[in-house]
Structures are given as structure tokens and as C-alpha cells.
PDB file of N, CA, C and O in Angstrom:
ATOM      1  N   MET A   1       0.847  -1.170   0.000  1.00  0.00           N
ATOM      2  CA  MET A   1       0.000   0.000   0.000  1.00  0.00           C
ATOM      3  C   MET A   1       0.895   1.237   0.000  1.00  0.00           C
ATOM      4  O   MET A   1       1.790   1.379   0.834  1.00  0.00           O
ATOM      5  N   ASN A   2       0.638   2.103  -0.930  1.00  0.00           N
ATOM      6  CA  ASN A   2       1.400   3.347  -0.961  1.00  0.00           C
ATOM      7  C   ASN A   2       0.575   4.474  -0.327  1.00  0.00           C
ATOM      8  O   ASN A   2      -0.552   4.266   0.123  1.00  0.00           O
ATOM      9  N   SER A   3       1.157   5.646  -0.307  1.00  0.00           N
ATOM     10  CA  SER A   3       0.497   6.760   0.382  1.00  0.00           C
ATOM     11  C   SER A   3      -0.781   7.201  -0.333  1.00  0.00           C
ATOM     12  O   SER A   3      -1.709   7.686   0.313  1.00  0.00           O
ATOM     13  N   THR A   4      -0.841   7.043  -1.645  1.00  0.00           N
ATOM     14  CA  THR A   4      -2.041   7.431  -2.385  1.00  0.00           C
ATOM     15  C   THR A   4      -3.235   6.579  -1.970  1.00  0.00           C
ATOM     16  O   THR A   4      -4.339   7.094  -1.792  1.00  0.00           O
ATOM     17  N   GLU A   5      -3.014   5.286  -1.819  1.00  0.00           N
ATOM     18  CA  GLU A   5      -4.103   4.400  -1.398  1.00  0.00           C
ATOM     19  C   GLU A   5      -4.539   4.703   0.030  1.00  0.00           C
ATOM     20  O   GLU A   5      -5.729   4.658   0.340  1.00  0.00           O
ATOM     21  N   ALA A   6      -3.585   5.010   0.895  1.00  0.00           N
ATOM     22  CA  ALA A   6      -3.923   5.346   2.282  1.00  0.00           C
ATOM     23  C   ALA A   6      -4.737   6.633   2.346  1.00  0.00           C
ATOM     24  O   ALA A   6      -5.689   6.730   3.120  1.00  0.00           O
ATOM     25  N   ILE A   7      -4.370   7.612   1.543  1.00  0.00           N
ATOM     26  CA  ILE A   7      -5.118   8.866   1.502  1.00  0.00           C
ATOM     27  C   ILE A   7      -6.514   8.629   0.944  1.00  0.00           C
ATOM     28  O   ILE A   7      -7.481   9.220   1.425  1.00  0.00           O
ATOM     29  N   GLU A   8      -6.627   7.774  -0.061  1.00  0.00           N
ATOM     30  CA  GLU A   8      -7.931   7.449  -0.637  1.00  0.00           C
ATOM     31  C   GLU A   8      -8.838   6.768   0.393  1.00  0.00           C
ATOM     32  O   GLU A   8     -10.027   7.079   0.475  1.00  0.00           O
ATOM     33  N   ILE A   9      -8.283   5.850   1.169  1.00  0.00           N
ATOM     34  CA  ILE A   9      -9.064   5.180   2.217  1.00  0.00           C
ATOM     35  C   ILE A   9      -9.496   6.187   3.279  1.00  0.00           C
ATOM     36  O   ILE A   9     -10.633   6.143   3.748  1.00  0.00           O
ATOM     37  N   GLY A  10      -8.606   7.084   3.656  1.00  0.00           N
ATOM     38  CA  GLY A  10      -8.960   8.121   4.626  1.00  0.00           C
ATOM     39  C   GLY A  10     -10.049   9.041   4.112  1.00  0.00           C
ATOM     40  O   GLY A  10     -10.960   9.412   4.852  1.00  0.00           O
ATOM     41  N   ARG A  11      -9.955   9.410   2.839  1.00  0.00           N
ATOM     42  CA  ARG A  11     -10.972  10.272   2.230  1.00  0.00           C
ATOM     43  C   ARG A  11     -12.328   9.573   2.203  1.00  0.00           C
ATOM     44  O   ARG A  11     -13.351  10.171   2.536  1.00  0.00           O
ATOM     45  N   GLU A  12     -12.325   8.304   1.802  1.00  0.00           N
ATOM     46  CA  GLU A  12     -13.580   7.549   1.762  1.00  0.00           C
ATOM     47  C   GLU A  12     -14.186   7.388   3.153  1.00  0.00           C
ATOM     48  O   GLU A  12     -15.404   7.450   3.317  1.00  0.00           O
ATOM     49  N   SER A  13     -13.332   7.182   4.150  1.00  0.00           N
ATOM     50  CA  SER A  13     -13.859   7.018   5.509  1.00  0.00           C
ATOM     51  C   SER A  13     -14.479   8.312   6.023  1.00  0.00           C
ATOM     52  O   SER A  13     -15.487   8.271   6.728  1.00  0.00           O
ATOM     53  N   ILE A  14     -13.902   9.446   5.686  1.00  0.00           N
ATOM     54  CA  ILE A  14     -14.481  10.728   6.094  1.00  0.00           C
ATOM     55  C   ILE A  14     -15.817  10.958   5.394  1.00  0.00           C
ATOM     56  O   ILE A  14     -16.764  11.447   6.011  1.00  0.00           O
ATOM     57  N   ILE A  15     -15.899  10.608   4.112  1.00  0.00           N
ATOM     58  CA  ILE A  15     -17.157  10.767   3.380  1.00  0.00           C
ATOM     59  C   ILE A  15     -18.244   9.880   3.969  1.00  0.00           C
ATOM     60  O   ILE A  15     -19.383  10.318   4.132  1.00  0.00           O
ATOM     61  N   VAL A  16     -17.899   8.634   4.290  1.00  0.00           N
ATOM     62  CA  VAL A  16     -18.882   7.724   4.890  1.00  0.00           C
ATOM     63  C   VAL A  16     -19.318   8.247   6.252  1.00  0.00           C
ATOM     64  O   VAL A  16     -20.501   8.190   6.588  1.00  0.00           O
ATOM     65  N   MET A  17     -18.377   8.751   7.032  1.00  0.00           N
ATOM     66  CA  MET A  17     -18.716   9.300   8.343  1.00  0.00           C
ATOM     67  C   MET A  17     -19.693  10.470   8.200  1.00  0.00           C
ATOM     68  O   MET A  17     -20.648  10.578   8.970  1.00  0.00           O
ATOM     69  N   LEU A  18     -19.460  11.335   7.231  1.00  0.00           N
ATOM     70  CA  LEU A  18     -20.356  12.467   7.015  1.00  0.00           C
ATOM     71  C   LEU A  18     -21.721  12.009   6.517  1.00  0.00           C
ATOM     72  O   LEU A  18     -22.745  12.555   6.927  1.00  0.00           O
ATOM     73  N   LYS A  19     -21.745  11.007   5.635  1.00  0.00           N
ATOM     74  CA  LYS A  19     -23.020  10.494   5.142  1.00  0.00           C
ATOM     75  C   LYS A  19     -23.832   9.855   6.258  1.00  0.00           C
ATOM     76  O   LYS A  19     -25.061   9.920   6.247  1.00  0.00           O
ATOM     77  N   ILE A  20     -23.163   9.246   7.210  1.00  0.00           N
ATOM     78  CA  ILE A  20     -23.868   8.596   8.313  1.00  0.00           C
ATOM     79  C   ILE A  20     -24.293   9.616   9.373  1.00  0.00           C
ATOM     80  O   ILE A  20     -25.408   9.536   9.889  1.00  0.00           O
ATOM     81  N   GLY A  21     -23.435  10.553   9.699  1.00  0.00           N
ATOM     82  CA  GLY A  21     -23.715  11.470  10.798  1.00  0.00           C
ATOM     83  C   GLY A  21     -24.465  12.732  10.434  1.00  0.00           C
ATOM     84  O   GLY A  21     -25.180  13.286  11.270  1.00  0.00           O
ATOM     85  N   ALA A  22     -24.319  13.202   9.203  1.00  0.00           N
ATOM     86  CA  ALA A  22     -24.900  14.487   8.824  1.00  0.00           C
ATOM     87  C   ALA A  22     -26.425  14.542   8.925  1.00  0.00           C
ATOM     88  O   ALA A  22     -26.947  15.542   9.416  1.00  0.00           O
ATOM     89  N   PRO A  23     -27.165  13.522   8.489  1.00  0.00           N
ATOM     90  CA  PRO A  23     -28.632  13.647   8.595  1.00  0.00           C
ATOM     91  C   PRO A  23     -29.120  13.834  10.029  1.00  0.00           C
ATOM     92  O   PRO A  23     -30.031  14.625  10.275  1.00  0.00           O
ATOM     93  N   ILE A  24     -28.530  13.122  10.961  1.00  0.00           N
ATOM     94  CA  ILE A  24     -28.957  13.233  12.351  1.00  0.00           C
ATOM     95  C   ILE A  24     -28.565  14.598  12.915  1.00  0.00           C
ATOM     96  O   ILE A  24     -29.343  15.224  13.636  1.00  0.00           O
ATOM     97  N   MET A  25     -27.361  15.055  12.585  1.00  0.00           N
ATOM     98  CA  MET A  25     -26.939  16.371  13.073  1.00  0.00           C
ATOM     99  C   MET A  25     -27.799  17.485  12.486  1.00  0.00           C
ATOM    100  O   MET A  25     -28.114  18.456  13.174  1.00  0.00           O
ATOM    101  N   LEU A  26     -28.182  17.350  11.213  1.00  0.00           N
ATOM    102  CA  LEU A  26     -29.034  18.364  10.598  1.00  0.00           C
ATOM    103  C   LEU A  26     -30.432  18.363  11.210  1.00  0.00           C
ATOM    104  O   LEU A  26     -31.036  19.423  11.376  1.00  0.00           O
ATOM    105  N   LEU A  27     -30.948  17.184  11.546  1.00  0.00           N
ATOM    106  CA  LEU A  27     -32.240  17.124  12.234  1.00  0.00           C
ATOM    107  C   LEU A  27     -32.167  17.829  13.587  1.00  0.00           C
ATOM    108  O   LEU A  27     -33.050  18.615  13.931  1.00  0.00           O
ATOM    109  N   ALA A  28     -31.125  17.549  14.341  1.00  0.00           N
ATOM    110  CA  ALA A  28     -30.964  18.184  15.651  1.00  0.00           C
ATOM    111  C   ALA A  28     -30.814  19.695  15.502  1.00  0.00           C
ATOM    112  O   ALA A  28     -31.351  20.456  16.306  1.00  0.00           O
ATOM    113  N   LEU A  29     -30.089  20.126  14.484  1.00  0.00           N
ATOM    114  CA  LEU A  29     -29.927  21.556  14.239  1.00  0.00           C
ATOM    115  C   LEU A  29     -31.256  22.214  13.906  1.00  0.00           C
ATOM    116  O   LEU A  29     -31.569  23.285  14.426  1.00  0.00           O
ATOM    117  N   ALA A  30     -32.041  21.578  13.042  1.00  0.00           N
ATOM    118  CA  ALA A  30     -33.330  22.146  12.647  1.00  0.00           C
ATOM    119  C   ALA A  30     -34.281  22.241  13.836  1.00  0.00           C
ATOM    120  O   ALA A  30     -34.959  23.254  14.013  1.00  0.00           O
ATOM    121  N   VAL A  31     -34.330  21.193  14.647  1.00  0.00           N
ATOM    122  CA  VAL A  31     -35.206  21.223  15.824  1.00  0.00           C
ATOM    123  C   VAL A  31     -34.722  22.275  16.813  1.00  0.00           C
ATOM    124  O   VAL A  31     -35.533  22.999  17.391  1.00  0.00           O
ATOM    125  N   GLY A  32     -33.427  22.366  17.010  1.00  0.00           N
ATOM    126  CA  GLY A  32     -32.885  23.373  17.916  1.00  0.00           C
ATOM    127  C   GLY A  32     -33.206  24.786  17.467  1.00  0.00           C
ATOM    128  O   GLY A  32     -33.563  25.637  18.281  1.00  0.00           O
ATOM    129  N   LEU A  33     -33.078  25.035  16.167  1.00  0.00           N
ATOM    130  CA  LEU A  33     -33.407  26.369  15.652  1.00  0.00           C
ATOM    131  C   LEU A  33     -34.893  26.672  15.773  1.00  0.00           C
ATOM    132  O   LEU A  33     -35.277  27.788  16.123  1.00  0.00           O
ATOM    133  N   ALA A  34     -35.730  25.678  15.484  1.00  0.00           N
ATOM    134  CA  ALA A  34     -37.174  25.890  15.581  1.00  0.00           C
ATOM    135  C   ALA A  34     -37.588  26.180  17.020  1.00  0.00           C
ATOM    136  O   ALA A  34     -38.402  27.069  17.269  1.00  0.00           O
ATOM    137  N   ILE A  35     -37.036  25.441  17.950  1.00  0.00           N
ATOM    138  CA  ILE A  35     -37.393  25.660  19.356  1.00  0.00           C
ATOM    139  C   ILE A  35     -36.821  26.984  19.854  1.00  0.00           C
ATOM    140  O   ILE A  35     -37.469  27.679  20.637  1.00  0.00           O
ATOM    141  N   ALA A  36     -35.624  27.339  19.414  1.00  0.00           N
ATOM    142  CA  ALA A  36     -35.050  28.631  19.807  1.00  0.00           C
ATOM    143  C   ALA A  36     -35.895  29.781  19.270  1.00  0.00           C
ATOM    144  O   ALA A  36     -36.108  30.777  19.962  1.00  0.00           O
ATOM    145  N   LEU A  37     -36.375  29.643  18.038  1.00  0.00           N
ATOM    146  CA  LEU A  37     -37.247  30.672  17.472  1.00  0.00           C
ATOM    147  C   LEU A  37     -38.557  30.751  18.254  1.00  0.00           C
ATOM    148  O   LEU A  37     -39.045  31.842  18.547  1.00  0.00           O
ATOM    149  N   PHE A  38     -39.119  29.599  18.588  1.00  0.00           N
ATOM    150  CA  PHE A  38     -40.347  29.563  19.393  1.00  0.00           C
ATOM    151  C   PHE A  38     -40.132  30.217  20.754  1.00  0.00           C
ATOM    152  O   PHE A  38     -40.972  30.987  21.220  1.00  0.00           O
ATOM    153  N   GLN A  39     -39.010  29.910  21.383  1.00  0.00           N
ATOM    154  CA  GLN A  39     -38.717  30.502  22.692  1.00  0.00           C
ATOM    155  C   GLN A  39     -38.518  32.011  22.583  1.00  0.00           C
ATOM    156  O   GLN A  39     -38.935  32.762  23.465  1.00  0.00           O
ATOM    157  N   ALA A  40     -37.884  32.449  21.505  1.00  0.00           N
ATOM    158  CA  ALA A  40     -37.668  33.887  21.338  1.00  0.00           C
ATOM    159  C   ALA A  40     -38.983  34.618  21.080  1.00  0.00           C
ATOM    160  O   ALA A  40     -39.187  35.728  21.571  1.00  0.00           O
ATOM    161  N   LEU A  41     -39.867  33.997  20.313  1.00  0.00           N
ATOM    162  CA  LEU A  41     -41.140  34.647  20.006  1.00  0.00           C
ATOM    163  C   LEU A  41     -42.080  34.681  21.201  1.00  0.00           C
ATOM    164  O   LEU A  41     -42.862  35.620  21.349  1.00  0.00           O
ATOM    165  N   THR A  42     -42.011  33.670  22.048  1.00  0.00           N
ATOM    166  CA  THR A  42     -42.925  33.607  23.193  1.00  0.00           C
ATOM    167  C   THR A  42     -42.277  34.064  24.494  1.00  0.00           C
ATOM    168  O   THR A  42     -42.932  34.067  25.536  1.00  0.00           O
ATOM    169  N   SER A  43     -41.031  34.442  24.455  1.00  0.00           N
ATOM    170  CA  SER A  43     -40.268  34.884  25.629  1.00  0.00           C
ATOM    171  C   SER A  43     -40.196  33.828  26.724  1.00  0.00           C
ATOM    172  O   SER A  43     -40.146  34.157  27.909  1.00  0.00           O
ATOM    173  N   ILE A  44     -40.191  32.571  26.327  1.00  0.00           N
ATOM    174  CA  ILE A  44     -40.017  31.478  27.289  1.00  0.00           C
ATOM    175  C   ILE A  44     -38.517  31.281  27.475  1.00  0.00           C
ATOM    176  O   ILE A  44     -37.781  31.143  26.499  1.00  0.00           O
ATOM    177  N   GLN A  45     -38.068  31.268  28.717  1.00  0.00           N
ATOM    178  CA  GLN A  45     -36.641  31.133  29.001  1.00  0.00           C
ATOM    179  C   GLN A  45     -36.301  29.781  29.628  1.00  0.00           C
ATOM    180  O   GLN A  45     -35.334  29.683  30.382  1.00  0.00           O
ATOM    181  N   GLU A  46     -37.064  28.758  29.337  1.00  0.00           N
ATOM    182  CA  GLU A  46     -36.839  27.435  29.907  1.00  0.00           C
ATOM    183  C   GLU A  46     -35.753  26.710  29.101  1.00  0.00           C
ATOM    184  O   GLU A  46     -35.931  26.447  27.911  1.00  0.00           O
ATOM    185  N   MET A  47     -34.642  26.393  29.747  1.00  0.00           N
ATOM    186  CA  MET A  47     -33.511  25.774  29.053  1.00  0.00           C
ATOM    187  C   MET A  47     -33.752  24.298  28.746  1.00  0.00           C
ATOM    188  O   MET A  47     -33.184  23.762  27.794  1.00  0.00           O
ATOM    189  N   THR A  48     -34.584  23.644  29.541  1.00  0.00           N
ATOM    190  CA  THR A  48     -34.800  22.210  29.338  1.00  0.00           C
ATOM    191  C   THR A  48     -35.834  21.920  28.258  1.00  0.00           C
ATOM    192  O   THR A  48     -36.064  20.757  27.930  1.00  0.00           O
ATOM    193  N   LEU A  49     -36.456  22.944  27.703  1.00  0.00           N
ATOM    194  CA  LEU A  49     -37.491  22.752  26.692  1.00  0.00           C
ATOM    195  C   LEU A  49     -36.942  22.125  25.413  1.00  0.00           C
ATOM    196  O   LEU A  49     -37.683  21.450  24.699  1.00  0.00           O
ATOM    197  N   THR A  50     -35.684  22.329  25.113  1.00  0.00           N
ATOM    198  CA  THR A  50     -35.132  21.825  23.854  1.00  0.00           C
ATOM    199  C   THR A  50     -34.779  20.346  23.909  1.00  0.00           C
ATOM    200  O   THR A  50     -34.687  19.705  22.862  1.00  0.00           O
ATOM    201  N   PHE A  51     -34.583  19.790  25.084  1.00  0.00           N
ATOM    202  CA  PHE A  51     -34.051  18.432  25.177  1.00  0.00           C
ATOM    203  C   PHE A  51     -35.033  17.364  24.710  1.00  0.00           C
ATOM    204  O   PHE A  51     -34.668  16.504  23.909  1.00  0.00           O
ATOM    205  N   VAL A  52     -36.250  17.403  25.189  1.00  0.00           N
ATOM    206  CA  VAL A  52     -37.213  16.340  24.872  1.00  0.00           C
ATOM    207  C   VAL A  52     -37.540  16.298  23.379  1.00  0.00           C
ATOM    208  O   VAL A  52     -37.492  15.215  22.796  1.00  0.00           O
ATOM    209  N   PRO A  53     -37.870  17.417  22.733  1.00  0.00           N
ATOM    210  CA  PRO A  53     -38.126  17.337  21.289  1.00  0.00           C
ATOM    211  C   PRO A  53     -36.904  16.879  20.488  1.00  0.00           C
ATOM    212  O   PRO A  53     -37.038  16.127  19.523  1.00  0.00           O
ATOM    213  N   LYS A  54     -35.721  17.329  20.888  1.00  0.00           N
ATOM    214  CA  LYS A  54     -34.516  16.895  20.181  1.00  0.00           C
ATOM    215  C   LYS A  54     -34.306  15.398  20.319  1.00  0.00           C
ATOM    216  O   LYS A  54     -33.979  14.722  19.343  1.00  0.00           O
ATOM    217  N   ILE A  55     -34.490  14.875  21.520  1.00  0.00           N
ATOM    218  CA  ILE A  55     -34.302  13.443  21.739  1.00  0.00           C
ATOM    219  C   ILE A  55     -35.304  12.649  20.916  1.00  0.00           C
ATOM    220  O   ILE A  55     -34.946  11.640  20.309  1.00  0.00           O
ATOM    221  N   ILE A  56     -36.553  13.094  20.889  1.00  0.00           N
ATOM    222  CA  ILE A  56     -37.576  12.380  20.125  1.00  0.00           C
ATOM    223  C   ILE A  56     -37.266  12.420  18.635  1.00  0.00           C
ATOM    224  O   ILE A  56     -37.341  11.392  17.962  1.00  0.00           O
ATOM    225  N   VAL A  57     -36.920  13.593  18.110  1.00  0.00           N
ATOM    226  CA  VAL A  57     -36.630  13.722  16.679  1.00  0.00           C
ATOM    227  C   VAL A  57     -35.385  12.930  16.303  1.00  0.00           C
ATOM    228  O   VAL A  57     -35.362  12.296  15.248  1.00  0.00           O
ATOM    229  N   ILE A  58     -34.366  12.951  17.127  1.00  0.00           N
ATOM    230  CA  ILE A  58     -33.153  12.189  16.834  1.00  0.00           C
ATOM    231  C   ILE A  58     -33.449  10.695  16.858  1.00  0.00           C
ATOM    232  O   ILE A  58     -32.963   9.958  16.000  1.00  0.00           O
ATOM    233  N   PHE A  59     -34.235  10.240  17.820  1.00  0.00           N
ATOM    234  CA  PHE A  59     -34.588   8.823  17.889  1.00  0.00           C
ATOM    235  C   PHE A  59     -35.358   8.394  16.643  1.00  0.00           C
ATOM    236  O   PHE A  59     -35.049   7.362  16.047  1.00  0.00           O
ATOM    237  N   VAL A  60     -36.356   9.180  16.248  1.00  0.00           N
ATOM    238  CA  VAL A  60     -37.130   8.854  15.046  1.00  0.00           C
ATOM    239  C   VAL A  60     -36.243   8.923  13.805  1.00  0.00           C
ATOM    240  O   VAL A  60     -36.348   8.078  12.916  1.00  0.00           O
ATOM    241  N   GLY A  61     -35.374   9.923  13.744  1.00  0.00           N
ATOM    242  CA  GLY A  61     -34.461  10.046  12.608  1.00  0.00           C
ATOM    243  C   GLY A  61     -33.518   8.868  12.493  1.00  0.00           C
ATOM    244  O   GLY A  61     -33.269   8.375  11.392  1.00  0.00           O
ATOM    245  N   VAL A  62     -32.991   8.412  13.616  1.00  0.00           N
ATOM    246  CA  VAL A  62     -32.099   7.244  13.590  1.00  0.00           C
ATOM    247  C   VAL A  62     -32.866   6.015  13.131  1.00  0.00           C
ATOM    248  O   VAL A  62     -32.350   5.225  12.341  1.00  0.00           O
ATOM    249  N   MET A  63     -34.082   5.843  13.610  1.00  0.00           N
ATOM    250  CA  MET A  63     -34.873   4.680  13.202  1.00  0.00           C
ATOM    251  C   MET A  63     -35.180   4.713  11.704  1.00  0.00           C
ATOM    252  O   MET A  63     -35.166   3.674  11.044  1.00  0.00           O
ATOM    253  N   LEU A  64     -35.454   5.899  11.168  1.00  0.00           N
ATOM    254  CA  LEU A  64     -35.753   6.002   9.746  1.00  0.00           C
ATOM    255  C   LEU A  64     -34.500   5.883   8.877  1.00  0.00           C
ATOM    256  O   LEU A  64     -34.557   5.330   7.778  1.00  0.00           O
ATOM    257  N   MET A  65     -33.379   6.395   9.361  1.00  0.00           N
ATOM    258  CA  MET A  65     -32.150   6.404   8.568  1.00  0.00           C
ATOM    259  C   MET A  65     -31.274   5.176   8.791  1.00  0.00           C
ATOM    260  O   MET A  65     -30.264   5.011   8.106  1.00  0.00           O
ATOM    261  N   LEU A  66     -31.639   4.318   9.730  1.00  0.00           N
ATOM    262  CA  LEU A  66     -30.796   3.176  10.071  1.00  0.00           C
ATOM    263  C   LEU A  66     -30.504   2.262   8.883  1.00  0.00           C
ATOM    264  O   LEU A  66     -29.355   1.844   8.736  1.00  0.00           O
ATOM    265  N   PRO A  67     -31.476   1.922   8.021  1.00  0.00           N
ATOM    266  CA  PRO A  67     -31.128   1.073   6.869  1.00  0.00           C
ATOM    267  C   PRO A  67     -30.086   1.722   5.949  1.00  0.00           C
ATOM    268  O   PRO A  67     -29.173   1.049   5.471  1.00  0.00           O
ATOM    269  N   PHE A  68     -30.226   3.025   5.704  1.00  0.00           N
ATOM    270  CA  PHE A  68     -29.252   3.728   4.871  1.00  0.00           C
ATOM    271  C   PHE A  68     -27.881   3.748   5.531  1.00  0.00           C
ATOM    272  O   PHE A  68     -26.864   3.531   4.871  1.00  0.00           O
ATOM    273  N   MET A  69     -27.855   4.009   6.837  1.00  0.00           N
ATOM    274  CA  MET A  69     -26.586   4.056   7.557  1.00  0.00           C
ATOM    275  C   MET A  69     -25.887   2.704   7.529  1.00  0.00           C
ATOM    276  O   MET A  69     -24.684   2.623   7.281  1.00  0.00           O
ATOM    277  N   LEU A  70     -26.644   1.649   7.784  1.00  0.00           N
ATOM    278  CA  LEU A  70     -26.049   0.311   7.793  1.00  0.00           C
ATOM    279  C   LEU A  70     -25.569  -0.103   6.410  1.00  0.00           C
ATOM    280  O   LEU A  70     -24.513  -0.723   6.288  1.00  0.00           O
ATOM    281  N   SER A  71     -26.325   0.229   5.365  1.00  0.00           N
ATOM    282  CA  SER A  71     -25.884  -0.144   4.017  1.00  0.00           C
ATOM    283  C   SER A  71     -24.626   0.625   3.622  1.00  0.00           C
ATOM    284  O   SER A  71     -23.733   0.063   2.987  1.00  0.00           O
ATOM    285  N   SER A  72     -24.547   1.901   3.990  1.00  0.00           N
ATOM    286  CA  SER A  72     -23.340   2.682   3.688  1.00  0.00           C
ATOM    287  C   SER A  72     -22.128   2.120   4.416  1.00  0.00           C
ATOM    288  O   SER A  72     -21.054   1.976   3.832  1.00  0.00           O
ATOM    289  N   LEU A  73     -22.304   1.805   5.686  1.00  0.00           N
ATOM    290  CA  LEU A  73     -21.203   1.272   6.479  1.00  0.00           C
ATOM    291  C   LEU A  73     -20.802  -0.120   6.007  1.00  0.00           C
ATOM    292  O   LEU A  73     -19.616  -0.450   5.984  1.00  0.00           O
ATOM    293  N   THR A  74     -21.780  -0.937   5.632  1.00  0.00           N
ATOM    294  CA  THR A  74     -21.484  -2.282   5.135  1.00  0.00           C
ATOM    295  C   THR A  74     -20.738  -2.224   3.812  1.00  0.00           C
ATOM    296  O   THR A  74     -19.773  -2.961   3.611  1.00  0.00           O
ATOM    297  N   THR A  75     -21.175  -1.358   2.913  1.00  0.00           N
ATOM    298  CA  THR A  75     -20.498  -1.215   1.622  1.00  0.00           C
ATOM    299  C   THR A  75     -19.061  -0.752   1.810  1.00  0.00           C
ATOM    300  O   THR A  75     -18.147  -1.274   1.171  1.00  0.00           O
ATOM    301  N   PHE A  76     -18.861   0.230   2.687  1.00  0.00           N
ATOM    302  CA  PHE A  76     -17.508   0.717   2.947  1.00  0.00           C
ATOM    303  C   PHE A  76     -16.641  -0.371   3.566  1.00  0.00           C
ATOM    304  O   PHE A  76     -15.488  -0.548   3.173  1.00  0.00           O
ATOM    305  N   SER A  77     -17.191  -1.097   4.530  1.00  0.00           N
ATOM    306  CA  SER A  77     -16.419  -2.151   5.199  1.00  0.00           C
ATOM    307  C   SER A  77     -16.056  -3.268   4.232  1.00  0.00           C
ATOM    308  O   SER A  77     -14.932  -3.768   4.263  1.00  0.00           O
ATOM    309  N   GLN A  78     -16.989  -3.667   3.377  1.00  0.00           N
ATOM    310  CA  GLN A  78     -16.689  -4.711   2.403  1.00  0.00           C
ATOM    311  C   GLN A  78     -15.599  -4.262   1.439  1.00  0.00           C
ATOM    312  O   GLN A  78     -14.706  -5.040   1.104  1.00  0.00           O
ATOM    313  N   GLY A  79     -15.670  -3.017   0.993  1.00  0.00           N
ATOM    314  CA  GLY A  79     -14.620  -2.497   0.122  1.00  0.00           C
ATOM    315  C   GLY A  79     -13.272  -2.458   0.811  1.00  0.00           C
ATOM    316  O   GLY A  79     -12.246  -2.756   0.199  1.00  0.00           O
ATOM    317  N   LEU A  80     -13.270  -2.094   2.079  1.00  0.00           N
ATOM    318  CA  LEU A  80     -12.027  -2.053   2.849  1.00  0.00           C
ATOM    319  C   LEU A  80     -11.450  -3.455   3.031  1.00  0.00           C
ATOM    320  O   LEU A  80     -10.244  -3.656   2.886  1.00  0.00           O
ATOM    321  N   PHE A  81     -12.306  -4.418   3.348  1.00  0.00           N
ATOM    322  CA  PHE A  81     -11.835  -5.796   3.508  1.00  0.00           C
ATOM    323  C   PHE A  81     -11.354  -6.378   2.181  1.00  0.00           C
ATOM    324  O   PHE A  81     -10.395  -7.148   2.155  1.00  0.00           O
ATOM    325  N   ASP A  82     -12.013  -6.014   1.080  1.00  0.00           N
ATOM    326  CA  ASP A  82     -11.554  -6.468  -0.236  1.00  0.00           C
ATOM    327  C   ASP A  82     -10.166  -5.915  -0.551  1.00  0.00           C
ATOM    328  O   ASP A  82      -9.333  -6.607  -1.136  1.00  0.00           O
ATOM    329  N   ARG A  83      -9.925  -4.677  -0.165  1.00  0.00           N
ATOM    330  CA  ARG A  83      -8.586  -4.101  -0.367  1.00  0.00           C
ATOM    331  C   ARG A  83      -7.542  -4.819   0.477  1.00  0.00           C
ATOM    332  O   ARG A  83      -6.416  -5.032   0.029  1.00  0.00           O
ATOM    333  N   MET A  84      -7.919  -5.194   1.710  1.00  0.00           N
ATOM    334  CA  MET A  84      -6.983  -5.924   2.570  1.00  0.00           C
ATOM    335  C   MET A  84      -6.626  -7.274   1.968  1.00  0.00           C
ATOM    336  O   MET A  84      -5.466  -7.687   1.998  1.00  0.00           O
ATOM    337  N   VAL A  85      -7.622  -7.959   1.423  1.00  0.00           N
ATOM    338  CA  VAL A  85      -7.380  -9.264   0.806  1.00  0.00           C
ATOM    339  C   VAL A  85      -6.514  -9.098  -0.440  1.00  0.00           C
ATOM    340  O   VAL A  85      -5.639  -9.925  -0.698  1.00  0.00           O
ATOM    341  N   ALA A  86      -6.748  -8.044  -1.210  1.00  0.00           N
ATOM    342  CA  ALA A  86      -5.970  -7.820  -2.429  1.00  0.00           C
ATOM    343  C   ALA A  86      -4.506  -7.524  -2.115  1.00  0.00           C
ATOM    344  O   ALA A  86      -3.624  -7.829  -2.918  1.00  0.00           O
ATOM    345  N   LEU A  87      -4.247  -6.933  -0.953  1.00  0.00           N
ATOM    346  CA  LEU A  87      -2.864  -6.645  -0.577  1.00  0.00           C
ATOM    347  C   LEU A  87      -2.105  -7.914  -0.211  1.00  0.00           C
ATOM    348  O   LEU A  87      -0.882  -7.977  -0.332  1.00  0.00           O
ATOM    349  N   GLY A  88      -2.833  -8.905   0.229  1.00  0.00           N
ATOM    350  CA  GLY A  88      -2.187 -10.183   0.553  1.00  0.00           C
ATOM    351  C   GLY A  88      -1.876 -10.248   1.958  1.00  0.00           C
ATOM    352  O   GLY A  88      -1.329 -11.248   2.422  1.00  0.00           O
TER     353      GLY A  88
END
């Protein structure tokens, strides 16, 4: 394995990590912004108000995105193992 292949594997792993993590982080960001806007409009200063909706949305998002996440991770892992076998 030369440095080009190592860099390619690192690049692919970062892309897979972003594909797996970004949807959940974007959901949490959207819910956080919506609740912050609601709190600003209604002058509610309760700090714990954001936790329950975020937890629920993240849980539902993970359940909906789990097949995509697992297929992405499985495809990446199989490709990585195939490269290991090809190296000998």
C-alpha cells in the first residue's frame, strides 16, 4: 500500500462518516433552531425545553435512517476488507 491508497481510504472514511452522521446532526440543528425561534417569540426562558423534542426527533431520525446508515457502512467495510485481501 502506498500513500495514495492510504489517503484514498482516509478520504472515503471521512465521506462515509459524514453520510452517516450528517442527517442526524441536521435534524438536531433544525429542531434546535425551531425551538429557539419559538422561545424567542414567546419569551419562554426554559432551558430544558429543547431536550425532549430533540431526543424524540433524533430517535425517530435514527430509526428512519438506520437502513441507509447500515448499508453505507457495510459497503464501505466490504470495500475495505476487499482491499486488505488484495494486498495479501
